N, C-alpha and C positions, 0 to 999 in steps of 0.2 A: 268625882272629877274636880280638880282645882279650877279656880277662876281663870288662871292663865292658860290652862289646857282648853277651856271653852272658847276663850278669845282666839287662840291659835286655830282651833277647828273651824270657827266661824269665818276667820280670814282665809283659811285654806281653800274655801270654795272659789274665791276669786282666782287663786293660783291655778286650781284645777280647771276652772272654766277657761282661763287664758291658755293653758296647755292644750285643752281640747280644741280651742280655736286654732292654735298653731298647727296641730296635727291635721285638722280638716283643711287648712289652707295650703298645705304642702301638695303640689302638683294639681291644684284645683284648675280645671279647665285645660290641662295639658293634653289630654287625649281627645280624640274625636267624640262628638256626640254620637250616641248610639240611637237605634231605631226610635225608642220611645221618647228620648230627649229631643230628637228632631221634630216630633209632634208638638212638644211644648214650645219650641221656638217658632214653629209654623203658626200655631194658634195664637201665641202672644203677639204676633206681628199683624194679626187681623184687626179690623175695627170691632168694637164691642158688639154691635148687632150681629155681624158675621161670625164672631167667635161664639156667641151664645147659640146661634142657629147651627153652627157646625157641631158643637158639643152635644146638641140634641140628638145626633145620630152617632155619638161616640160612646166608648165604654167608660168614660169618666165625665162627671158633671163639670160645670164651667168655673167653679170657685177659684181653684188654683190658677187656672189660665188667666182669669181676670186680674188676679194680683200680680201675676208675672207680666201681663200686658202693661200694668201701671209701672212696675219695676223697670222694665226695659226702656220705658220712656225716659227714665232718669239715669239708668246705668248702662244702657246699650244692650246689644244682643250677642256679645261675644260669648264663647264657651265659658269663660270665667264669670262674666256677669250673670249669665243664666243659672250657673250652679251656685253662685254666691247666695242667692235667695234661699236655697235649700240649706246651705251652710248656717245661715242666720238662725233658722229654726232648729237645726241640729245642735248648735251650740246652746240655744235656749233650753233644750231638754236637760242640760246638765244642772243649772240652778233649779229648774222646775222639779226635777227628781229629788234634789237635795231638800227643797222645802217640803215636799210631800212626805219624804222619808223622815224628816225631822219631826213633823207634826204627827205622823202615824206611829212612829216608833221612838227614835232617840237621835241625838247628835252623832253618836258613833255610827249608827246605821246610815245616816245621812252622808257622812264623810265617805264611807266605803261605796255607797251607791253612786255618788257623783263621780268618784274615781273610775268606777267600772263603766259608767255611761261615757265618760270622756275618752276612754281608751278602747271602747268596744269597736271591733272591726265591722260589726253589723251597722252600728250608728255611723261609722266613718263612711261606709259604702253609700248610704243614702243621703248623707250630708254633702256628698260631692256629686250627686246626681240631680239633674235639672227636672225633677219630678215632684209630686205632691206629698211624698210619704213623710218627710220630717214635719211638714205643716200639719198633716193629719195627726201625727203622734203628739205634737204640742197641743193641738186643740183637744185631744183626748185627755191629756193630763189636766188641762184647765177645766174641762167638763167634769172630771173626777173630783177635782178640788171643790168646785162649787156644789157638786152633788153631795159631798160630805157635809158642807156647810148647811145646805138646805135641809138635809134629813136629820142632822145631829144637833142643831141649835135648840137650846131650851126655850128661847123666847117665842111668844105666840104672834103670828102675823095678825094684823088688824088692831094692835095696841101700841102703835107708834114705833114698831121695830123696823126702822128703815133699812138696816143692814140685811135683814132677811130678804126683803124685796130685791135688794142688790144681788144677793146670792142667787135668787131665782132668775133674775135677768142675766147674770153672768153665765149660769148653766145653760140657759135657753139659747143665748147667742153662740156660745162655744159649740154646743151640740148641733145647732142648725148649720153653722159654718162648716162643721165636720162633714155633714151630709152633702153640703154643696161642693166639698172638696173631693170626696171619695165615697162612692157607693158602698164600699165595704165598711164604712164607718157605721153603717146600720147594725152590723154584727156586734160591734163594740157596745153600742147603746142597748142592744138587747141583753147582752151579758151584764152590763151595769145595772139595768132595770131589774134583772132577775134577782140580784143580790139586794138592791135597795128595797124593792117592794116586799121581798120576803122578810128582810130584817125588820122593816117598819110594821108589817102585819103581825109577825110573831111576837114582837115586843108591845103590841097593842097601841102603838102610837098612831092612831088613826087620823089625828089632825095633821100630823106631818105627812102621812100617806096622801091625804087630799092635796096638800101643797105640792108634793112630788108629782102626782098625776096631773095637776094643773100645769106644772112645768112641761110635762111631756105633751100636753095638749097644745101648749104654746109653740113647742118645737114643730109639731105636726102642722099647725096653722101657718107658720113661717115657711115651711117646706112645701106647702100645698101647691104653689104655682108650678113647681118642678115635679111633683109627685106623679102625674100622668106619664111624663116622659120616663121617669125612673121605673115605673111599673111596666111600661112597654119594653124597656131595656131588659127587664128581668124575664118577662114572659115571651118576648119575641125579639131576641137579639138581632141587631142589624148587621152583625159581623160574622164571619165564618168562625167555627170553633178552632181556637188557637192552641189548645192543649188537651191532652187526654186525661183519663182518670188516673189519679195517683193512689196507690195502695196505702193503707193505714200505716204500716210499718215504715214506709218511706216518708210519709208525712211527718211522723213522730221523729224520726232520725234526722231528717233535713231541718225540721223546725228547731230541735234541740241544738244541733250544731250551729245553726245560724244565730240563735240567741246567745249561745255560749262564746263562739269564736268567729262568727260571720259566715258569709257565703264563700269565702276564699280559702276554706280549710276543709279537707276531706276527713270524714270520721276515722278512717283507718290510719290517718296520719297523726291525729291528736286525741285518740281515744282515752289515754290516761288523764288528760286535762278535762275531758268531758265527764269522766267519773268524778274527779275532784269537784267540778262545778255541781254535779248532781248531789254530792254529799253536802256541799255548802247550801244548796237550795233546800234540801230536807231540813237542815239545821235552822235555816231561816224561817221555816214554817212555824217554829215554836213561838208562842206568844212572848212579846217583849215586855219589859218592865214599865216603860213610860207609855202613856196614852193621853193625847191631847184632846181628841174628839169625845163628845158625850155619846151615850147610848143612842141608837141601837148598834153603832159600829164600835164595839169594845175591842179590847186587845185580843179576845178570842176570835173575833170576826175579821180582824185586819188581814191576816194571812190568807183567809178564805177569799176576801174581796180581791186581793191582789192576784191570786191564782186564777179566779174566775175572770177577772179583767183581761189577763194575758191569754189564758188557754180556752176560755169560753168561746170567743170568736173563732178560734181555730177549730173547735169542735163543731160549731155551726157551719163553717165553711166546708168542712169534710162531709157533714150530713147533706148539705146542699149539693155537693159534688157527686153524690150518688145519683142525682138526676141530671145535672149539668156540670161538667168539670169546671171548678172555680179555683182550686188551690194553686197558689204559688207562694213561695216563701217570702216574697216581697210584701204580701198583704198582711203578714203577721207583724210587720215592723210597727204599724200604727198602734198596736197593743203591747209593744215590747217593754217600755220603760219600767213598769212594776216588777218585771222579772229581775232587774238589777237591784231593786230595793230589797227583794227577798234574798238575793245573793249577798248584798251588803249586810242584811240581818244575820246571815250565817257567819260571815266574817266577824261581825261585831260580837256575836256569841262566843266564837272561838277566842277572840282577842281578850275577852273578860277573864278567861280561864288560863290561856297560854298565848300571850301576845306574840312571842317568837313564831309559834306555829301558825298564827293568823297571818303574820307577815310572809312566812314561807309559802302558805297557800295562795296569798295574793300575788306573790312574785311568779308562782307557777302559772297562774291564770294570765298575768300580764305577759309572760313569756310566750304563752300560746297565742295571745292577741298579737304580739310582735311578729311571730311566725306567720299568722294569717295576713297581717298587713303587708308583710314582705311578699307573700305570694300574690296578693292583689296587685302589687305594682310591678312584679317581675315575671310572673308566670303567664305565658301566652294564653293559657286556658281561661284566664279571667280578663283578658283584654276586651275592651269595648269594640263593637263593630266599627271598623274604620271607614265610615262614610267619607271622611275628609280625603283620604287617599283614593277611594274608589271614584268619587266624583272628580277629583283632580286628574285621575287616570283618563276618564272619559273626556274631560275638558281639553286635555292636551292632545287627544287623538281624534276628537270629533272634527268633522270637516263639513262645510256646506253641502247639503244634499243628503246627509246622513239623518236617520231617524232613530229615536231612543225608545226602547220598550222597557216599561217599569211595571213591577208587580202591582196588582190592585191593592187598595188599602192605603196605608200610610207610608209606603216606601218612597213616594215622591217628595215629601218634605225634606228628607235628607239631601236630595239632589238640589232642590231649590235653595236650601240654606247654604250649601257649599259652592254652588255654581255662581261665579261672579257676574256673569253676563245675563242678558235678557233671554227669554225663551219665546219661541214663535207661538206656541199654544200648548195646552195640556187637555187632552180629550181621551175618552174611552176608545180602546182599540176598535171595537165592533161598531162604534158610531162614527168613526172618522170617514169623511168623504172628501175626495180630491176635488179642489175647486176648478181644476182644468186639466187638460191632457198632459201638461208638462210642468205644472206649477210646483210640484213637489220635488223636482229634480235639483233645484238650487235654492234652498231655504237658507237665508243668512243666519238664522238662529235655530237652536235645537227645537224640534217638535217632540213632545213627550206623549207617548201613548200608554194608557194604563190597561193592563190585562184584566180580565174578570176571573171569578171563581168558576173553574170549569165544572160543569154539571152540578153546580151548587144549589143551595136552597133558593127557590124563586123569591122568597121573602127577604133575601139579603138586601140591605139598604132601604128596606120598606118601600121599594119601587121608586124612590126619589132619584131622578136623573142626575142630581148633583152629588149623590152619595159617593163616597170613595169605594164602596163595596157594591158589587153587582154580580149576579149570576149570569152565566152564559153557557153555551154548549160547545162541544167540539166542532160541530159543523160550522156554527157562526164564526168561531175563532179561526178555523182553517180558511174560510172565505176572506176574512179580514186580513189574515197574514198573506194570502195569495195576492190580494189587491196591493198591499203595502210593498211586498217584495218585487212586484212587477213595476212599481213606480219609483221606489228609492233604491239606489245602487247598493247601499250598505245599511245595516241595522245593528245597533248596539243594544245589549240587554243588560240591565242592572238587576241582578238576581239576589233576593233576600226573602226568606219565608215563602218561596214559591212552592215548596212542598205543601203548604197550607192551602194556597189558592189553586194549585194544580198538582194534586197528590199523585196522579198517574203519570205526570211528566209529559203530557200531550204536547205542550208548546215546545219543550226541549226536543222531543223526538221529531216534531214537524220541521223545526229549523235544521236539525241534523240531516234530515232526508232531502230537504228542498232548497238548501242554501249551501254555501261553502264557508265553514268556520275559518276565520283568519286570526282570531285573538281570544285568549282565555287567561284571566288573571284572578287568583284567589287572594282575598284580603283578610287580615287578622280579625278576630272577633269570634264570639260564641255561636254566631248565626251562619258562619261559612259564606259570607257575602262574596260574590264574584262578579266580574265584568266580562262579557263575551261579545265578540264581534262576528257578524255574519255577512257574507257578500252574496248579493242576489245573483241568480243565474241569468237575469235580464239586465245586462250592462249597456249603457248608452254608448254609441260609437264615438270615436275621436272627432272633435270639432275641427282640428287642424291636422289632417292626415300627413304622415311623413314616414320616411324609412331611414333610420340611422341604426345600422347594425354594429354591435360591439362583439369583441372577442368574448368567449365564454358562452356563446349560443343565445344571446339575448338581444332583441331589437326593440328600439323605441319606435312605435308606429304612429304616435300622435301626441299632442298636448294641448292644453288650454290654460292661459294665464288670465285670471280675472282682474279687472280694473287696472291693467297694465298702463293704460293711458293717463291715469291719475290716481296715484296711491299716496295717501297721507302718511307721514312719519308717525310711528307709534301704533300702527294698525297692522293686522295680518295681511299678507299677500298670499292668496290661494292659487294653487297650481294643480292641475289634474294631468297625470301622465298615463299613457296606455303602453303597456309592455307586452311583449310576446316571446315565448321561449321557442327556439328552433326545434323542429321535429327530431333532429339528430343529437340534440344537446344531452350530454350525460354527466355534466359536472356535478360534484357533490358539495361545492363551495357555496355557502350562502353569501350573496353579495348585499352590500348596503348602498343606499343612495345618499348623495350629498347635493343639496340644492344651495347654490351660492349666488349672492348678489354682489356685483363689482361696481365700484365707482372709480372716478379719476380725480386727482388732485385739482386738475384744471378741466372745466366742462368743455373746453374747446379742444382738448387733446385726449386721445385714448392711450397715450404712451405710459402714463403713470397710474396703473391700476392698483386699487387696494380693495381688500375684502371688507364689504360693508355689513353683510349679514350672512348667516349660514345655518342650515338645518340638516342634520344627519339622522337617518332612521332606516329600519328595515322596510323595504317596500311592502305595503299592505299591512303585515302584522307578523307576530312571532310564530303563529301556526301555519303560515303560508309563505315560507322562505323560498327563495328562487329555485332551489333544487326540487321543491314540491309543486312547481307550476306545471300545469298540464301542457304537454307539447302542442304548439300552435294555438293554445288557448290565449285569449285576450285578458289581460290583468289590468284593471283600472286602479290606479294608485294616486289618490289625492294627497297633496302635501300642503303644509302651511308654513310660511316663513314670516316671522315677526320682524317688522322693521324697527330699528331703534328709534326712540322718541326724539333723539337729538340728531337724527340723520338730516344733513343739509338738503334743501330742495335741489333738484336737478335730474339729469338723465343717468340711469344705471343699467347695467347689463346682467341678465340672468342666464345662468346655465346649470346643467345637471350632469352628474357623472355617477357611475357605479364603481364600487371598489371592493377589494378583498379586505375585510376588517382585520384579519390576522397579519397581513403584510402591509396594509394601508396603501396598496398599489392599485391605481385606477385601471379599469378595463379599457384598452385601446379601441378606437374605432377601426372597423375593418377597411374603411376607405382611406386610411392612413392620415387623417386630419386630426391627429392628437387623441385626446381622451374625453374632452368635454363636448357637450351638445348644447349649442346656443339656443335659448328659448325666446329671445327677443329683448327689446329695451323696455324699461320700466321708468315712468316719470313719477318722481316723488315730489309732493308739495309739502308745505309747512304743516306742522302738527295742528290738530283741532284746538 
């Protein structure tokens, strides 16, 4: 290779890294945070002591969350800021893979490896996710680098070899940090130790073996404060089982597809590319010419080391899954970077004999990656759970007096992250006690009630009353639901992963039998998240009884306007309406309600009215339209009208009307007094 070629190749890493950064920056933070990411945001917002205490009962240790906590203090907690930290480490994997490949093999291998990492859909996926996986992968490569330095250096520790001590310290810190970031990092360390100890022992480098074992002892000592918690997590998980056993053939196929073309490609779509990747991988297993490290990791051992580093943890996870299901393709990502070094080795081998063929093979792999990335951004199958839209849906329709039911576990952080206002409280469903006979009828802020795991393991949450996970029974849940629905007129349910906490669907069936469903909306995402609304059969009576009959067989029998005597501009005006359908009503037309606030140009005259604010909606909800109202049944309909922030102080007039949305014609009153029903005067004061 000429000197100019070497210079160009060394400079190319910066262009590849910049391209990888741009690829990862595209649409970063554009989508909603999904379930796991909302956990990251929730824990990062806690104080450090609370964060550590909370993760002691979680499925991941606190390391990443502590780093994210510090990061959000500098960059904020928007979706973009949260994911950018993962992007930083995802981009860092590109030069780390380049340097490692260059040292283990050659500059050509390093070039191809960096290009593959930069364009990998698998790497792109986790570089845009606010989770710990790119951090874990980066720490793994750093640990591997220092492991090679520790075990392969010719110098003897104890004779003034300061760099060797630095290598030991570097490995120890990287390995310990990895364990504090991800429990699954232990599988990587076991695989790495298997190769290193075996190589040092077989080559009879016992002095280096003692150094290596000393480094492992240091890692264990630094991890010792958290070890009892980690052991308890392994032997007695505080969470319900989230996944089932994955057969070996599925593990192998899903893992190979993810490594090759990411999680947004199906094997039947890209099988020719998967075969080409397999051929390149096998070619990459052949020893390369250049070798920078000294024995025991020679050119013969390099490929073996990289294979064990990548697939050894996968084998261990599968074996452990025979006892407790642990496998998910995301956990392989921490060990993935060496895979691309082996692919790069295969491309470099082909390039030495037939450069055009290597370029063609690389273009095919890149085309497969482009297809996978396109699927990631355009195929609804890979869309993130849309917590943003679901919580916005609830926030728009929640009314004072409603209660919100949320699945046990970590479903509530998504609500807390995206809900802009305060909440009244968040308690377990079975533990909630009403403070008074009517205190729950008009809560100014949402009350969040977390359901439990129905008939779950009594050890869930380790008996900690503050744990997000707890076991309960059908009887206890039914008693709590009865108490809640007898107190609160309406209940919203945010459903996600409820098949885990309630596999028999007890809560869903109970609500269907004992309440009246009035809303049901499904949101995009892989978890089929939905929001449902249920109306209690115990509805409070009208506070201001009245009888205003409308054509179409509907009568307004009462209403209540909250804070009508003093309402600040920029705040919501809450109104509750009570409707009743006539016994003889047979209309099939669904009517909509229009709540309007009228003002006058002059506060001393009502002659010049103008529309100050308006809210139109289906009464109650989309599942309980006016043709579905039971004859002579009372329908409670809460409405909310947001007053403009620039609304001048003064007196305004509020009225309601029903109309046919297809013709936009209001229903006339039967008493001949037009089509509007006056609800009274509202006094607006200046904005807060």
